[in-house]
C-alpha positions as CSV (number, residue, x, y, z in Angstrom):
1,X,12.0,-4.4,-9.6
2,X,9.1,-2.1,-10.1
3,X,9.6,1.6,-9.7
4,X,8.4,2.9,-6.4
5,X,6.0,5.3,-8.3
6,X,4.6,2.6,-10.5
7,X,1.3,2.8,-8.6
8,X,1.0,6.4,-9.5
9,X,1.3,5.6,-13.2
10,X,-1.2,2.8,-12.8
11,X,-3.6,5.1,-11.0
12,X,-3.3,7.7,-13.8
13,X,-4.1,5.1,-16.4
14,X,-7.2,4.0,-14.5
15,X,-8.4,7.6,-14.3
16,X,-7.7,8.1,-18.0
17,X,-9.6,5.0,-18.9
18,X,-12.5,6.1,-16.6
19,X,-12.6,9.5,-18.3
20,X,-12.8,7.9,-21.7
21,X,-15.6,5.6,-20.6
22,X,-17.5,8.6,-19.3
23,X,-17.0,10.5,-22.5
24,X,-18.4,7.5,-24.5
25,X,-21.3,7.2,-22.1
26,X,-22.1,10.9,-22.5
27,X,-22.3,10.7,-26.2
28,X,-24.4,7.6,-26.1
29,X,-26.9,9.3,-23.7
30,X,-27.0,12.6,-25.7
31,X,-27.2,11.0,-29.1
32,X,-28.6,7.6,-28.8
33,X,-28.7,5.4,-32.0
34,X,-30.7,2.5,-30.5
35,X,-32.6,1.6,-27.3
36,X,-29.7,-0.4,-25.9
37,X,-27.5,2.7,-25.7
38,X,-28.9,3.7,-22.3
39,X,-28.0,0.3,-20.8
40,X,-24.6,0.4,-22.4
41,X,-24.0,3.9,-21.2
42,X,-25.0,2.8,-17.7
43,X,-22.5,0.0,-17.8
44,X,-19.7,2.4,-19.0
45,X,-20.5,4.7,-16.1
46,X,-20.4,1.9,-13.6
47,X,-17.0,0.7,-14.9
48,X,-15.7,4.2,-14.9
49,X,-16.7,4.6,-11.2
50,X,-15.0,1.3,-10.4
51,X,-11.8,2.4,-12.1
52,X,-11.9,5.7,-10.2
53,X,-12.4,4.0,-6.9
54,X,-9.5,1.6,-7.7
55,X,-7.3,4.6,-8.5
56,X,-8.1,6.3,-5.2
57,X,-7.5,3.0,-3.4
58,X,-4.0,2.8,-5.0
59,X,-3.3,6.4,-3.9
60,X,-4.4,5.8,-0.3
61,X,-2.5,2.4,0.0
62,X,0.7,4.0,-1.3
63,X,0.5,7.4,0.3
64,X,-0.6,6.1,3.7
65,X,0.9,2.6,4.0
66,X,0.0,0.3,6.9
67,X,-3.1,2.3,7.8
68,X,-1.2,5.5,8.5
69,X,-4.0,7.7,7.1
70,X,-4.6,11.1,8.6
71,X,-6.9,10.8,11.6
72,X,-6.3,7.0,11.9
73,X,-7.1,5.9,15.4
74,X,-8.3,9.3,16.5
75,X,-11.6,9.9,18.1
76,X,-13.2,12.7,16.0
77,X,-16.6,12.9,17.8
């Protein structure tokens, strides 16, 4: 059986991987070695954003199960 906090470890790993991708993209953009570096950096940034969104999704799913998020069902007009 998986630990009930496994999702938190998984989210942390996703954020760590995202930070490493952003670091690599930064260096590619600030010290390009060829013309493909810009495109490769853009792909790294896109993947980093996807990982960060996945991590936030894990957090929301597990902290507010079954749609119990704050403000859920309220009219905030």
